[in-house]
C-alpha positions in Angstrom: 28.5 -7.5 -31.9 30.5 -4.9 -31.1 30.4 -2.3 -28.1 28.9 0.3 -30.3 26.0 -1.8 -31.8 25.5 -3.0 -28.0 24.9 0.6 -26.8 23.1 1.2 -29.6 20.5 -1.4 -28.9 20.6 -0.5 -25.5 19.7 3.1 -26.0 16.7 1.8 -28.4 15.6 -1.0 -25.4 15.6 2.2 -22.7 13.9 4.3 -25.0 11.3 1.8 -25.6 11.1 1.2 -22.0 10.2 5.2 -21.1 7.8 5.2 -23.7 5.8 2.0 -22.7 6.2 3.5 -19.0 4.8 6.9 -19.9 2.2 5.3 -22.0 1.0 2.8 -18.8 1.5 6.1 -16.5 -0.9 8.2 -18.4 -3.5 5.5 -18.9 -3.5 5.0 -15.1 -4.7 8.6 -14.8 -7.4 8.4 -17.6 -10.8 8.8 -16.3 -13.0 6.7 -18.3 -16.1 8.9 -19.2 -19.3 7.4 -18.0 -22.6 8.8 -19.2 -25.3 9.9 -16.6 -28.1 8.8 -18.9 -27.2 6.7 -21.8 -28.6 4.3 -24.6 -27.5 0.6 -24.6 -25.3 1.6 -28.1 -23.3 3.8 -25.9 -23.2 1.8 -22.9 -21.9 -1.0 -25.2 -19.5 1.4 -26.7 -18.3 2.2 -23.0 -17.5 -1.3 -22.2 -15.6 -2.1 -25.3 -13.6 0.7 -24.9 -12.6 -0.4 -21.2 -11.8 -3.8 -22.6 -9.4 -2.3 -25.4 -7.6 -0.1 -23.0 -7.5 -2.9 -20.3 -6.0 -5.2 -23.3 -3.6 -3.0 -24.3 -2.2 -2.4 -20.9 -1.8 -6.2 -20.5 0.2 -6.4 -23.9 2.3 -3.2 -22.8 3.2 -4.8 -19.3 4.3 -7.8 -21.4 6.4 -5.8 -23.7 7.9 -4.3 -20.6 8.7 -7.3 -19.3 10.6 -8.7 -22.2 12.5 -5.1 -22.4 13.6 -5.7 -18.9 14.7 -9.3 -19.6 16.6 -8.0 -22.4 18.1 -5.0 -20.4 19.2 -7.6 -17.7 20.7 -9.7 -20.1 23.1 -7.1 -21.8 24.3 -6.4 -18.1 24.9 -10.0 -17.8 26.8 -10.2 -21.2 24.1 -12.8 -22.6 22.2 -10.4 -24.7 21.8 -11.5 -28.5 21.9 -15.0 -27.6 19.3 -17.5 -28.9 17.6 -19.2 -25.7 16.7 -22.2 -28.0 20.2 -23.0 -30.2 22.5 -20.8 -28.4 23.7 -19.1 -31.4 23.9 -15.4 -31.9 20.7 -13.5 -33.1 21.5 -11.5 -36.0 22.1 -7.6 -35.3 19.8 -6.7 -37.9 17.0 -8.8 -36.4 18.0 -7.1 -33.0 17.5 -3.5 -34.4 13.8 -4.3 -35.4 13.2 -6.3 -32.4 15.8 -5.6 -29.4 14.1 -8.0 -27.2 14.0 -10.7 -29.4 14.8 -14.2 -27.5 15.3 -16.6 -30.4 17.2 -16.5 -33.7 15.5 -16.3 -37.3 15.8 -19.9 -37.5 14.6 -20.6 -34.1 11.6 -18.3 -33.9 9.2 -20.3 -36.2 9.1 -23.3 -33.5 8.0 -20.9 -30.8 5.4 -19.1 -32.9 3.6 -22.4 -33.9 3.4 -22.9 -29.7 1.2 -19.7 -29.5 
């Protein structure tokens, strides 16, 4: 991968990081609506809404960790290398998933473990 491609991928990662930070920051300021008087359906709906928001926050935090790891790898000169086989990860894959840790050949092994 040449320096132009690397810079493009770094820019994508930084943009994704900024977007996630903005979303997480906005969620911290959201006050969940609490009804003074509500029926069980409303209460159940509120509970589901809270669970959804907190679940998404966990996913977003995980995404931030992956992005930070990818940015550190760029700084260390180890970005774009499969953590399993040490082969280069295809640029096309990194454009779609710039925080990919594995090449397309190795990824299925790790998908099965989840």
